[in-house]
N, C-alpha and C positions, 0 to 999 in steps of 0.2 A: 404379887407370893415371893418366897423368900424363893432365891433359886438352887441351894441342893440342900435336902432333910433327909438326914440319915444317909447318906449318898443316894439320892432318889432327887431328880429334878422335882422340881413345886409342881410343875402341870401334873404329876402323877395324883396329888392329892391324896383320898387316903379309899378312892373305890378299888376293892379288893381288883376288878380287870383291869384297870390303869397300870395299879401294882406289880399285876404278874407281865400283863404286856411287857410294860419297862423294866422289873428285871429278867426275863430271860428271851427279849424278840428287840427293841426298842435299841436300835445302834450297833444291832450286832450282824458281820455282816451274812450273806445267801449267793449261797453257788446252788443248791440247786431248783433247777429250772418246775418243779411243781412252786414250792416254795415263793418263786421269783415270780409264778403265775397266778398261787393264789394272791398275793400281794396285788398285782395288777391290777386283780379285778376288785379286790376288799379298798386300793385308794378309787381306784373311779371312782365306785361307788358313793365312796365317803363327799365327796366335790358336792361341796354350799351346806355340808351338814357336820357335825360333829365327829373325833375321830369314836369317841364311846357308843354313839347309836350302833356306829358300824361292828366296832366288837362285840357289843351287846346281841347282834345280828350274827356276826360270824359261824356259827354250826346252822342256823338257814339258809347263810350261804352256800355250809361244805353240803349241806343237801340237797339244793338247788340249784346245784353247779356240777354235779356227782363226782362230790370230793375235790373240784379242783383237775381234774382231768381233763388237758386241752384237748385230748381229740376227742370227746364225748362231750364239750361242750362244744365244740366246734359244729358239730354233726346236730346243734338245738333245732327245733323247725320252726317255724310261727304260731303253729299250736303249742310247741314248748313256753312259747314266749306270752302266748297267753291266758296257758297255763300260768305261771310265776308269776302274772298279774294280779292272780288271786290267794297267793301265798305270801302269809304273814310274814314270814322267817326272813324273808331280805326287803330291799326298799322300794314300797313300788313302780316306779318308772321305766313306764317302758325302754324311754330310751338312753338307759342306763342298760340295764336287760341285753337289747339291743348291741349295744356295745359289749357287751361281757362274747359275744356273740364273736360277734365281726374281731375282736381284738384276738379272740381264740385262734382265726385263721392267720392273721396276720404273726402274733406268735411262731405258730408252724412255720410259719414262712422263713421267720428271722431262724428258728430252732436248723431249717434246711439248708438255710444259707451260710448259717456261720455253725455251724454243729452243734449248736446248744444258747438257746437264750444269756445263759450268761457269761460264756463269750461275746458276745455281741455288746453286753454289758460292760465288761472289760475292756471294749476299746476306744471306750469313752475315755477312762484315764490313764494320767502320766503310766510309760513302761508298763501299761497293763498289769497295772497295780492299784489296787483297793487303795483308799485313803482314810487313815487308820490314825484317831486324835484321840487323846485322853484329856477332853478339856475339863475342868473342876468347876466351873459358872456358868452358864446360861448363856452370858453377855458373850465370853469368849468364842461361841459358833458362830459362823460368819454366816450370815443372813445367805 
């Protein structure tokens, strides 16, 4: 796979969904908690799977998890989880679905303690400033 093709990373390939994700979202700073929660949900669902699988199910996740409304997700019940195990719009893995509900509760606890999840995330950066890089090849990106 070539590193950079037409100013786009080679991993984006030719899939329109991947290209849109690469061009509009990948590597862009995110500061709002709703989007951060969405990515927490999606990245958790992706474990062990290809990212394109989750991108293709993103709208299903949005539907299943109340538009990524963290408060509504935190209130989901075992009955909701049973219902989602029958929903084809997401990866039907009970552990991953349960973790989404548990993560919503923990996400809210972090918000309460730090004011926002974004403020918590900033606490891991030197000077509380996100690292911004302008790499020209994939090999320049640290592991």
